[in-house]
N, CA and C of each residue as an Amber inpcrd file, in Angstrom:
protein
   264
   1.8880000  -7.8110000   1.0180000   1.6370000  -8.4330000  -0.2710000
   0.3300000  -9.2310000  -0.1730000  -0.5480000  -9.0080000  -1.1290000
  -1.8100000  -9.7430000  -1.1510000  -1.6000000 -11.1140000  -1.7820000
  -2.6020000 -11.9660000  -1.6260000  -2.5490000 -13.3090000  -2.2080000
  -2.4000000 -13.2230000  -3.7290000  -3.1440000 -12.3330000  -4.3670000
  -3.0840000 -12.1740000  -5.8170000  -1.6960000 -11.7210000  -6.2630000
  -1.0930000 -10.8070000  -5.5090000   0.2620000 -10.3410000  -5.8260000
   1.2710000 -11.4730000  -5.6660000   1.0670000 -12.2980000  -4.6520000
   1.9540000 -13.4400000  -4.4360000   1.8810000 -14.4130000  -5.6130000
   0.6850000 -14.7050000  -6.0830000   0.5170000 -15.6150000  -7.2240000
   1.1480000 -15.0150000  -8.4690000   0.9540000 -13.7250000  -8.6860000
   1.5270000 -13.0470000  -9.8460000   3.0540000 -13.0400000  -9.7910000
   3.6160000 -12.9170000  -8.5890000   5.0770000 -12.8700000  -8.4310000
   5.7230000 -14.2570000  -8.4160000   4.9080000 -15.3220000  -8.3440000
   5.4520000 -16.6700000  -8.2580000   6.1950000 -17.0440000  -9.5450000
   7.3710000 -17.6390000  -9.3840000   8.1770000 -18.0770000 -10.5260000
   7.8720000 -19.5390000 -10.8360000   8.2350000 -19.9980000 -12.0290000
   8.0420000 -21.4180000 -12.3430000   8.7630000 -22.3400000 -11.3510000
   9.9300000 -21.9390000 -10.8430000  10.6400000 -22.7580000  -9.8560000
   9.8730000 -22.8290000  -8.5390000   9.2990000 -21.7020000  -8.1120000
   8.4940000 -21.7000000  -6.8880000   7.2680000 -22.5880000  -7.0700000
   6.6340000 -22.5030000  -8.2380000   5.4720000 -23.3340000  -8.5340000
   5.8420000 -24.8140000  -8.4590000   6.9630000 -25.1800000  -9.0570000
   7.4030000 -26.5780000  -9.0470000   7.6810000 -27.0560000  -7.6270000
   8.2960000 -26.1950000  -6.8050000   8.5980000 -26.5730000  -5.4180000
   7.3220000 -26.7590000  -4.6060000   6.3540000 -25.8700000  -4.7740000
   5.0820000 -26.0100000  -4.0570000   4.3250000 -27.2440000  -4.5150000
   4.3340000 -27.4980000  -5.8140000   3.6400000 -28.6670000  -6.3500000
   4.2650000 -29.9530000  -5.8100000   5.5830000 -29.9970000  -5.7620000
   6.2680000 -31.1740000  -5.2220000   5.9740000 -31.3350000  -3.7300000
   5.9240000 -30.2370000  -2.9960000   5.6080000 -30.3030000  -1.5700000
   4.2130000 -30.8870000  -1.3490000   3.2510000 -30.4860000  -2.1850000
   1.8990000 -31.0270000  -2.0780000   1.9020000 -32.5200000  -2.4250000
   2.5960000 -32.8890000  -3.4890000   2.6350000 -34.2880000  -3.9200000
   3.2580000 -35.1970000  -2.8660000   4.3610000 -34.7360000  -2.2610000
   5.0980000 -35.5700000  -1.3110000   4.6190000 -35.3980000   0.1320000
   3.9410000 -34.2810000   0.4030000   3.4830000 -34.0200000   1.7580000
   4.5790000 -33.5120000   2.6700000   5.6660000 -33.0320000   2.0820000
   6.7460000 -32.4810000   2.9020000   7.4950000 -31.4160000   2.1190000
   8.1510000 -30.5270000   2.8770000   8.9590000 -29.4700000   2.2950000
  10.2650000 -30.0580000   1.7770000  10.9840000 -29.3240000   0.9170000
  12.2610000 -29.8380000   0.3970000  13.2750000 -30.2060000   1.4940000
  13.1670000 -29.5730000   2.6760000  14.1010000 -29.9040000   3.7620000
  13.6440000 -31.1110000   4.5880000  12.5120000 -31.7230000   4.2120000
  12.0530000 -32.9430000   4.8740000  10.9650000 -32.7500000   5.9140000
  10.7010000 -31.5010000   6.3200000   9.6320000 -31.2770000   7.3010000
   8.2800000 -31.5540000   6.6580000   7.3860000 -32.1830000   7.4340000
   6.0560000 -32.5210000   6.9160000   5.1590000 -31.2850000   6.8370000
   4.3070000 -31.2400000   5.8060000   3.2990000 -30.1870000   5.7020000
   2.1200000 -30.5860000   6.5680000   1.5690000 -29.6440000   7.3290000
   0.3220000 -29.9650000   8.0180000  -0.8150000 -29.7650000   7.0130000
  -2.0170000 -30.1450000   7.3810000  -3.1340000 -30.1080000   6.4270000
  -3.4240000 -28.6960000   5.9370000  -3.2730000 -27.7080000   6.7980000
  -3.5220000 -26.3240000   6.3790000  -2.4710000 -25.8590000   5.3790000
  -1.2100000 -26.1980000   5.6060000  -0.1370000 -25.8340000   4.6720000
  -0.3530000 -26.5150000   3.3260000  -0.7350000 -27.7770000   3.3710000
  -0.9570000 -28.5210000   2.1250000  -2.0890000 -27.8860000   1.3220000
  -3.1720000 -27.5370000   2.0020000  -4.3070000 -26.9070000   1.3270000
  -3.9190000 -25.5600000   0.7320000  -3.1850000 -24.7540000   1.4980000
  -2.7530000 -23.4360000   1.0220000  -1.8310000 -23.5650000  -0.1880000
  -0.8950000 -24.5040000  -0.1260000   0.0280000 -24.7190000  -1.2490000
  -0.7260000 -25.1770000  -2.4890000  -1.6800000 -26.0800000  -2.3120000
  -2.4570000 -26.5810000  -3.4490000  -3.2670000 -25.4540000  -4.0750000
  -3.8590000 -24.6020000  -3.2560000  -4.6090000 -23.4650000  -3.7870000
  -3.6910000 -22.5340000  -4.5870000  -2.4800000 -22.3210000  -4.0790000
  -1.5260000 -21.4590000  -4.7850000  -1.0950000 -22.0870000  -6.1070000
  -0.8620000 -23.3950000  -6.1050000  -0.4820000 -24.1040000  -7.3380000
  -1.5860000 -23.9700000  -8.3790000  -2.8240000 -24.2070000  -7.9710000
  -3.9580000 -24.1370000  -8.9020000  -4.1390000 -22.7070000  -9.4250000
  -4.0230000 -21.7150000  -8.5450000  -4.1750000 -20.3100000  -8.9710000
  -3.0760000 -19.9270000  -9.9560000  -1.8290000 -20.3310000  -9.6630000
  -0.7110000 -20.0380000 -10.5650000  -0.9640000 -20.6780000 -11.9390000
  -1.3650000 -21.9470000 -11.9340000  -1.5950000 -22.6470000 -13.1970000
  -2.7290000 -22.0110000 -13.9830000  -3.7620000 -21.5450000 -13.2930000
  -4.8850000 -20.9060000 -13.9750000  -4.4310000 -19.6360000 -14.6950000
  -3.4910000 -18.9050000 -14.1000000  -2.9930000 -17.6580000 -14.7050000
  -1.9340000 -17.8890000 -15.7780000  -1.1480000 -18.9760000 -15.6490000
   0.0590000 -19.0830000 -16.4720000   0.1590000 -20.2990000 -17.3850000
  -0.6970000 -21.2740000 -17.2460000  -0.5720000 -22.4870000 -18.0480000
  -1.8250000 -22.7380000 -18.8720000  -1.6670000 -23.3400000 -20.0490000
  -2.8530000 -23.7230000 -20.8180000  -3.6140000 -24.8230000 -20.0770000
  -4.8830000 -24.9400000 -20.3690000  -5.7540000 -25.8840000 -19.6570000
  -5.1920000 -27.3050000 -19.6280000  -4.5780000 -27.7470000 -20.7260000
  -4.0810000 -29.1120000 -20.8230000  -2.9190000 -29.3930000 -19.8710000
  -2.2630000 -28.3740000 -19.3570000  -1.1050000 -28.5570000 -18.4780000
  -1.4350000 -28.3180000 -17.0110000  -2.6870000 -28.0300000 -16.6960000
  -3.0660000 -27.7090000 -15.3240000  -3.3160000 -28.9590000 -14.4960000
  -3.1150000 -28.8210000 -13.1980000  -3.3990000 -29.8930000 -12.2600000
  -4.8720000 -30.2700000 -12.3600000  -5.1370000 -31.5660000 -12.4620000
  -6.5110000 -32.0560000 -12.5080000  -7.1130000 -32.1310000 -13.8950000
  -6.3840000 -31.7220000 -14.9260000  -6.9340000 -31.7650000 -16.2870000
  -7.1450000 -33.2150000 -16.7100000  -8.3050000 -33.4990000 -17.2820000
  -8.6100000 -34.8250000 -17.8090000  -8.8120000 -34.6890000 -19.3050000
  -7.9830000 -35.3670000 -20.0710000  -8.1050000 -35.3320000 -21.5310000
  -9.1950000 -36.3110000 -21.9460000 -10.2810000 -35.8020000 -22.4790000
 -11.4150000 -36.6260000 -22.8810000 -11.4070000 -36.9340000 -24.3830000
 -10.2670000 -36.7150000 -25.0360000 -10.1830000 -36.9320000 -26.4700000
  -9.7730000 -38.3700000 -26.7800000 -10.5300000 -39.0050000 -27.6830000
 -10.1930000 -40.3590000 -28.1440000  -9.1100000 -40.2570000 -29.2130000
  -8.5460000 -41.3830000 -29.5940000  -7.4980000 -41.4120000 -30.6160000
  -7.9830000 -40.8270000 -31.9450000  -9.2750000 -40.9900000 -32.2640000
  -9.8040000 -40.4690000 -33.5220000 -10.1700000 -38.9840000 -33.4420000
  -9.9580000 -38.3600000 -32.2910000 -10.2190000 -36.9350000 -32.1350000
 -11.5760000 -36.6090000 -31.5430000 -12.4620000 -37.5930000 -31.4300000
 -13.7700000 -37.3330000 -30.8350000 -13.6570000 -37.3520000 -29.3080000
 -14.7170000 -36.9270000 -28.6500000 -14.7240000 -36.8300000 -27.1910000
 -15.3630000 -38.0560000 -26.5480000 -14.8210000 -38.4770000 -25.4030000
 -15.4430000 -39.5200000 -24.5880000 -16.6350000 -38.9010000 -23.8760000
 -17.7570000 -39.5730000 -23.9190000 -18.9170000 -39.1040000 -23.1690000
 -19.3900000 -37.7390000 -23.6190000 -20.2620000 -37.1670000 -22.8290000
 -20.7930000 -35.8470000 -23.1590000 -20.0380000 -34.7720000 -22.4050000
 -20.2070000 -33.5590000 -22.8340000 -19.5790000 -32.4140000 -22.1810000
 -20.2110000 -32.2390000 -20.8000000 -19.4140000 -32.3280000 -19.7240000
 -19.9990000 -32.2200000 -18.3870000 -20.5610000 -30.8270000 -18.0800000
 -20.2130000 -29.8350000 -18.8730000 -20.7200000 -28.4870000 -18.6480000
 -21.9280000 -28.1630000 -19.5210000 -22.2940000 -29.0750000 -20.4230000
 -23.4410000 -28.8430000 -21.3030000 -24.7310000 -28.9470000 -20.4930000
 -25.7250000 -28.1270000 -20.8450000 -27.0010000 -28.2210000 -20.1230000
 -27.6330000 -29.5940000 -20.3460000 -28.3460000 -30.0480000 -19.3550000
 -28.9550000 -31.3680000 -19.4050000 -30.4670000 -31.2210000 -19.2760000
 -31.2090000 -31.9930000 -20.0570000 -32.6620000 -31.9760000 -19.9860000
 -33.1070000 -32.9860000 -18.9490000 -34.0380000 -32.5860000 -18.1120000
 -34.5600000 -33.5120000 -17.1230000 -36.0400000 -33.7350000 -17.3830000
 -36.5330000 -34.8990000 -16.9960000 -37.9510000 -35.2100000 -17.1070000
 -38.5030000 -35.3400000 -15.6990000 -39.6570000 -34.7490000 -15.4790000
 -40.3180000 -34.8710000 -14.2010000 -41.4940000 -35.8340000 -14.3900000
 -41.4030000 -36.9440000 -13.7090000 -42.4400000 -37.9610000 -13.8060000
 -43.3640000 -37.8440000 -12.6020000 -44.6290000 -37.8830000 -12.8560000
 -45.5900000 -37.8350000 -11.7600000 -46.4830000 -39.0440000 -11.8260000
 -46.9170000 -39.4810000 -10.6720000 -47.8760000 -40.5890000 -10.6140000
 -49.2680000 -39.9830000 -10.7050000 -49.9660000 -40.3320000 -11.7540000
 -51.3200000 -39.7810000 -11.9230000 -52.3480000 -40.8520000 -11.8260000
């Protein structure tokens, strides 16, 4: 089974268990995750969420909407103009 097939076959319960393991740093049976396991689980959680959840429900989503519906700050993905200053 490839990584992509594993993510596609993951159930919501499996996703919740992996997410909890990453949050707590241990498996449901109490054994600690090592750093490689934690990283792998987090990657799987993020990949699953990217395929199956709307952006607002994904890990790491930051809601930049104010109460009036406008956005806080500028769009971080918008192109930015830079000025090059030279000493002449």
